[in-house]
TILUMLUM-230435 format. One record per residue (C-alpha): y, z, x; chain; residue number from 1. Coordinates in Angstrom, 1 decimal, decimal comma, always signed. Each point is the difference from the previous one (the first is absolute). Layout:
<recs>
     py     pz     px kette  nr
      Y      Z      X     A NUM
...
</recs>
This chain:
<recs>
     py     pz     px kette  nr
  +36,6   -7,0   +3,7     A   1
   -0,2   -1,6   -3,4     A   2
   -3,1   -1,4   -1,6     A   3
   +1,3   -3,5   +0,8     A   4
   +0,7   +0,8   +3,6     A   5
   -3,5   +1,4   +0,3     A   6
   -1,5   -3,2   -1,5     A   7
   +1,9   -2,2   +2,3     A   8
   -0,6   +2,0   +3,2     A   9
   -3,8   +0,3   -0,6     A  10
   -0,3   -3,7   -1,0     A  11
   +1,4   -0,9   +3,5     A  12
   -2,3   +2,6   +1,7     A  13
   -3,1   -1,2   -1,8     A  14
   +0,8   -3,7   +0,8     A  15
   -1,2   +0,9   +3,6     A  16
   -3,6   +0,4   -1,2     A  17
   -1,6   -3,4   +0,0     A  18
   -2,6   +0,6   -2,7     A  19
   +2,6   +0,9   -2,6     A  20
   +0,6   -3,0   -2,2     A  21
   +2,9   +1,5   -2,0     A  22
   +1,9   +2,8   +1,9     A  23
   +2,5   +0,3   -2,9     A  24
   -2,7   +0,7   -2,5     A  25
   -1,7   +2,6   +2,2     A  26
   +3,3   +1,7   +0,7     A  27
   +0,5   +0,2   -3,8     A  28
   -3,6   +1,3   -0,7     A  29
   +0,3   +2,8   +2,6     A  30
   +3,4   +1,1   -1,3     A  31
   -1,2   +0,0   -3,6     A  32
   -3,0   +2,1   +0,8     A  33
   +2,1   +2,5   +2,0     A  34
   +2,4   +0,3   -3,0     A  35
   -2,7   -0,3   -2,7     A  36
   +2,2   -2,7   -1,6     A  37
   -0,8   -3,1   -1,9     A  38
   +1,4   -3,3   +1,3     A  39
   +2,7   +0,0   -2,8     A  40
   +1,0   +3,6   +0,8     A  41
   +0,4   -0,8   +3,7     A  42
   +2,2   -3,1   -0,5     A  43
   +2,1   +1,9   -2,5     A  44
   +0,7   +2,7   +2,5     A  45
   +0,5   -2,0   +3,2     A  46
   +3,3   +1,8   +0,8     A  47
   -1,6   +3,5   -0,3     A  48
   -0,3   +2,0   +3,3     A  49
   -3,5   +0,6   +1,3     A  50
   -0,7   +3,6   +0,5     A  51
   -0,5   +0,9   +3,7     A  52
   -3,5   +1,4   -0,6     A  53
   -1,1   -3,2   -1,7     A  54
   +1,7   -2,1   +2,6     A  55
   -2,0   +1,7   +2,7     A  56
   -3,2   -0,5   -2,0     A  57
   +0,8   -3,6   -0,5     A  58
   +0,6   -0,5   +3,7     A  59
   -3,4   +1,5   +0,8     A  60
   -1,7   -2,4   -2,5     A  61
   +1,8   -3,0   +1,6     A  62
   -1,1   +1,1   +3,4     A  63
   -3,6   +0,2   -1,2     A  64
   +0,3   -3,5   -1,4     A  65
   +1,4   -1,3   +3,3     A  66
   -3,1   +1,3   +1,7     A  67
   -2,1   -2,3   -2,2     A  68
   -1,2   +2,5   -2,5     A  69
   -0,6   -1,8   -3,4     A  70
   +2,7   +0,6   -2,6     A  71
   -2,7   +1,1   -2,5     A  72
   -1,1   +2,9   +2,2     A  73
   +3,6   +1,2   +0,4     A  74
   +0,7   +0,1   -3,7     A  75
   -3,6   +0,7   -0,9     A  76
   +0,0   -2,7   -2,6     A  77
   -1,4   -3,5   -0,5     A  78
   +0,0   -2,1   -3,2     A  79
   -3,3   -1,8   -0,7     A  80
   -0,8   -1,9   -3,2     A  81
   +3,0   +1,5   -1,8     A  82
   -1,0   +3,6   +0,9     A  83
   +1,6   +2,4   +2,6     A  84
   -2,5   +1,4   +2,5     A  85
   +0,4   +2,9   +2,4     A  86
   -0,9   -1,2   +3,6     A  87
   +0,1   +1,6   +3,4     A  88
   -1,7   -0,4   +3,4     A  89
   -3,4   +0,8   -1,5     A  90
   -0,2   -3,4   -1,8     A  91
   +0,9   -3,6   +0,4     A  92
   +3,2   -1,1   -1,7     A  93
   -1,1   -2,2   -2,9     A  94
   +0,9   -3,7   +0,4     A  95
   +1,2   -2,3   -2,8     A  96
   -2,8   -2,6   +0,7     A  97
   -2,6   +2,6   -1,0     A  98
   +1,2   -0,2   -3,5     A  99
   -2,0   -3,2   -0,3     A 100
   -3,2   +2,2   +0,1     A 101
   +1,4   +2,1   -2,9     A 102
   +0,8   -3,1   -2,0     A 103
   -3,6   -1,4   +0,4     A 104
   -1,6   +3,4   -0,9     A 105
   +2,2   +0,3   -3,1     A 106
   -1,1   -3,4   -1,1     A 107
   -3,6   +1,1   +0,4     A 108
   +0,6   +3,3   -1,7     A 109
   +1,6   -1,6   -3,0     A 110
   -3,3   -1,9   -0,5     A 111
   -2,2   +3,0   +0,9     A 112
   +2,0   +3,1   -1,3     A 113
   -2,8   +2,5   +0,6     A 114
   -0,8   -1,2   +3,5     A 115
   -0,5   +2,2   +3,0     A 116
   +2,1   -1,0   +3,0     A 117
   +0,0   +1,3   +3,6     A 118
   +3,1   -0,2   +2,2     A 119
   -1,2   +0,2   +3,6     A 120
   +2,4   +1,4   +2,6     A 121
   +2,4   +1,2   -2,6     A 122
   +2,6   +1,4   +2,3     A 123
   +3,0   +1,1   -2,0     A 124
   -1,9   -0,8   -3,2     A 125
   +2,4   -2,8   -0,9     A 126
   -2,7   -2,5   -1,2     A 127
   -2,2   +2,5   -1,8     A 128
   +3,0   +1,8   -1,7     A 129
   +1,6   -3,3   -1,0     A 130
   -3,2   -1,1   -1,6     A 131
   -0,4   +3,4   -1,8     A 132
   +3,5   -0,3   -1,4     A 133
   -0,7   -3,5   -1,3     A 134
   -3,7   +0,2   -1,0     A 135
   -0,5   +3,3   -1,9     A 136
   -3,6   -0,7   -0,9     A 137
   -1,2   -0,8   +3,5     A 138
   -1,7   +2,6   +2,1     A 139
   +1,3   -0,1   +3,6     A 140
   -1,5   +1,3   +3,2     A 141
   +2,2   +0,2   +3,1     A 142
   -1,5   +0,6   +3,4     A 143
   +1,4   +0,5   +3,4     A 144
   -1,4   +1,1   +3,4     A 145
   +3,2   +2,0   +0,7     A 146
   +0,3   +3,4   -1,7     A 147
   +3,8   -0,1   +0,8     A 148
   +0,3   -3,3   -2,0     A 149
   -1,8   +1,5   -2,9     A 150
   +2,5   +2,9   -0,1     A 151
   +2,8   -2,5   -0,5     A 152
   -2,0   -2,0   -2,6     A 153
   -0,7   +3,1   -2,1     A 154
   +3,7   +0,9   +0,2     A 155
   +0,9   -3,4   -1,4     A 156
   -2,7   +0,2   -2,7     A 157
   +1,6   +3,3   -1,2     A 158
   +3,5   -1,6   +0,2     A 159
   -1,1   -2,8   -2,3     A 160
   -2,2   +2,1   -2,2     A 161
   -3,3   -1,8   +0,6     A 162
   -2,0   +2,7   +1,7     A 163
   -2,5   -0,1   -2,9     A 164
   -0,7   -3,7   +0,4     A 165
   -0,3   -0,3   +3,8     A 166
   -2,8   +1,6   +1,9     A 167
   +0,8   +0,5   +3,7     A 168
   -3,0   +0,0   +2,4     A 169
   +0,1   +0,5   +3,8     A 170
   -2,2   -2,3   +2,1     A 171
   -0,4   -3,2   +1,9     A 172
   +0,3   -3,2   -2,0     A 173
   -2,6   -0,3   -2,7     A 174
   -2,1   +3,0   +1,1     A 175
   +1,5   +2,4   -2,5     A 176
   -1,1   -2,2   -3,0     A 177
   -3,1   +1,6   -1,5     A 178
   -0,7   -2,9   -2,3     A 179
   +1,1   -3,7   -0,4     A 180
   +3,4   -0,7   -1,5     A 181
   +1,5   -2,9   -1,9     A 182
   +2,7   -0,9   +2,4     A 183
   +1,1   +0,8   +3,5     A 184
   +3,5   -0,4   +1,4     A 185
   +0,9   +0,6   +3,6     A 186
   +3,1   -0,3   +2,2     A 187
   -1,7   +0,9   +3,3     A 188
   +1,6   -0,2   +3,5     A 189
   +0,1   -3,7   +1,1     A 190
   +2,6   -0,1   +2,8     A 191
   -1,4   -1,1   +3,3     A 192
   +0,3   +2,8   +2,6     A 193
   +2,3   -2,0   +2,3     A 194
   +2,3   -0,7   -3,0     A 195
   -0,1   +3,6   -1,1     A 196
   +1,1   +1,1   +3,5     A 197
   +3,2   -2,2   -0,4     A 198
   +0,9   +1,2   -3,5     A 199
   +3,3   +1,9   -0,2     A 200
   -1,6   +2,6   -2,3     A 201
   -3,1   +0,5   +2,2     A 202
   +1,2   +3,3   +1,2     A 203
   +0,5   +1,3   -3,5     A 204
   -2,6   -1,5   -2,4     A 205
   -3,6   +1,2   +0,3     A 206
   -2,0   -2,3   +2,3     A 207
   -3,0   +0,6   -2,2     A 208
   +1,7   -1,9   -2,8     A 209
   +1,1   -3,0   +2,0     A 210
   -2,1   -0,7   +3,1     A 211
   -2,9   -2,2   -1,0     A 212
   -1,4   -0,5   +3,4     A 213
   +0,1   -2,9   +2,5     A 214
   +0,0   -2,7   -2,8     A 215
   +1,3   +2,3   -2,7     A 216
   -3,3   -0,4   -2,0     A 217
   -2,1   +3,0   +1,0     A 218
   +0,5   +2,0   -3,2     A 219
   -0,1   -3,0   -2,3     A 220
   -3,4   -1,1   +1,5     A 221
   -1,3   +3,6   -0,3     A 222
   +0,9   +0,1   -3,7     A 223
   -1,6   -3,4   -0,7     A 224
   -3,2   +1,3   +1,7     A 225
   -0,1   +2,9   -2,4     A 226
   +0,6   -1,9   -3,2     A 227
   -3,6   -0,7   -0,9     A 228
   -1,1   +2,6   -2,6     A 229
   +3,5   +1,3   -0,5     A 230
   +1,3   -2,6   -2,6     A 231
   -1,4   -0,5   -3,5     A 232
   -0,9   -3,5   -1,2     A 233
   +3,1   -1,8   -1,2     A 234
   +2,2   +2,1   +2,3     A 235
   +2,9   -1,1   +2,1     A 236
   +1,1   +1,0   +3,5     A 237
   +3,6   -0,6   +1,4     A 238
   +0,7   +0,4   +3,7     A 239
   +3,5   -0,4   +1,4     A 240
   +0,1   -2,0   +3,3     A 241
   +2,6   -1,0   +2,6     A 242
   +1,4   -3,3   +0,9     A 243
   -2,6   -2,4   +1,4     A 244
   -3,0   +2,2   -0,9     A 245
   -1,3   -1,7   -3,1     A 246
   -2,4   -2,4   +1,7     A 247
   -1,7   +2,7   +2,1     A 248
   -0,4   +2,3   -3,0     A 249
   -1,3   -2,7   -2,3     A 250
   -2,6   -1,1   +2,6     A 251
   -1,1   +3,6   +0,4     A 252
   -0,3   +0,6   -3,8     A 253
   -2,1   -3,2   -0,2     A 254
   -2,4   +1,3   +2,7     A 255
   -0,3   +3,5   -1,4     A 256
   +0,1   -0,8   -3,7     A 257
   -1,2   -3,6   -0,3     A 258
   -0,4   +0,1   -3,8     A 259
   +3,6   +1,2   -0,7     A 260
   +3,0   -2,2   -0,8     A 261
   +3,3   +0,2   +1,8     A 262
   +3,7   -0,8   -0,8     A 263
   +2,9   +0,3   +2,3     A 264
   +3,3   +1,1   -1,6     A 265
   +3,5   -0,6   +1,3     A 266
   +2,9   +2,4   -0,2     A 267
   +3,6   -0,9   -1,0     A 268
   +0,7   -1,2   +3,5     A 269
   -2,9   -2,5   -0,2     A 270
   -2,1   +2,0   +2,5     A 271
   -3,7   +0,3   -0,7     A 272
   +0,0   +3,8   -0,7     A 273
   -3,0   +1,0   -2,1     A 274
   -3,7   -0,9   +0,2     A 275
   -1,7   +0,3   -3,4     A 276
   -3,8   +0,3   -0,1     A 277
   -1,8   -0,3   -3,2     A 278
   -3,2   -1,4   -1,6     A 279
   -2,1   +3,0   +0,9     A 280
</recs>
């Protein structure tokens, strides 16, 4: 079987999985990772025969994908904010919409270069490490309740050479913070339990990182309850939310922190994606 034949065969096979938007691209990505090829190398060598050992490995990968396992777990790689992150079943696969949180924090960091920022529920470390790579003067604390997630986050910090600028702390939400910080950023689970149960990746991605309870707001509300005394005057908080959750979160912030100000930010798809809390 040539590289081209493998591409064509697996494109057809992957088309059977409903949640794959581009079977051709996924077929290509799997083959490139098996071969350790760039895209240019692959298309230059389309007529080359695929070694039987690599053909067997590729077939196993395609079978895993057909069972619904996320592509990022199979190749142990996900790009986020221009960086490549190692990911596996210990952490949530970073989503593109979360980059809005990073953009907001970088804007804040450029104005407050020596600020202390806490990334709550860091998972793979994608947010904290992206910020460390772009804001060398900022001190970053990254917390997670999952020791397994922190293992992955530390691995990614070493990979991107920011271990000296990110402090990883185990613990639940804001509890690990010993003193107030200048900014808090959080991509907590916000999927409703009934929606999580229907997700194609539910059997593979950690429930702890996705299931936000009956309304998807359990962890968000718990963090808001803990904010008092954890944020310095003039600080900012950014919380990622799901579709249709902005009104409930804004109302809750008003009740718990009546003196604060709130802005709702939209992602590139026009969805209200981030709640910004400021005016502390």
